[in-house]
N, C-alpha and C positions, 0 to 999 in steps of 0.2 A: 146889831148887827153892821160892821162896814167891810169894805174890802180894801186892800193895799196893793197901788201897784207901783212896781219897783220900777224907773226907767232911768235914762240917761239921753242928754239932749243928742249926744256922738251916734246911738243906738238906731240902725236902721229896722229893726223890726218891732221897737219901741214907738216907732213913730208910724208904723201900720197900725198897732195896736191902739195908738191914742184917740184915734178918730172911733172906733168900737166904743172903747170904756167912757167918753164922752155921749155917748148917743144912749148908753145903759144909766149911766150916771142922772142923765134927765129921765130917763123913764122911772125909775126907781127911785127916785129923790124923795119920797114919802116913805119908802121902808128900808132902804139900804144907802148907807154913807158911803161913796168912793172915793178915796183920798188916793194923790199921787206922790210919791218921794221917790226924789231925784236922788240915786247913791252915790254921785260926786258931792253932794252938799250934806248927807245926812246916812254916811257913813256908819256912824254906832246904829242907827236903827237898823239898817242893810243887815251886819255884822249879827245883829241879835237875832234877826231871821234865819241866818246862816243861807244870805242871797250869795249865790255861786255864779249865776251866770242872768240876762236879763232879756226880755221881761221877764220880772218875777209877780205872780200874781196872788197874795191868798186873804183866802174869804175868813173873816174872822166873825167870833160871836164870843162879848165878852173877851176875856185873854186867853180862849183856845182858838188854835187855827182849825176850821173844820173841813178845808179845802185848800189845793193850791194850785199852781201849774206853772212852769217856764216856759220861756217861749212863746209863740204866737198859737193860739188857739183862735175857733172858730165863733163869731157872734153869738149863734144857735147855742152852742156849749156853753161858755159864758154865763148867757141868760138862766141855761139851767142851774148853774151853781149859785148865783144869785137867788133864785125864787125859792133855793133849796133853803136858804138864809132867813128870806124876808117872812 
């Protein structure tokens, strides 16, 4: 299982989400991989996931999207979604 965090360097809410995602990446490093995808550099991937606003976070198992959210979300809620994958 893995998590894709779509962001951009110019995105204020993305900057707010980064420390939360970094903390959770460390916390769950043995169970779930958390990767970041810059929408300006990885336009094709963002288009494949139909990303229309950022931050956009997708919780994946294999090639299937198990959950997702756009915008900011609390650390507690994100942790619950990651635990559901692990």
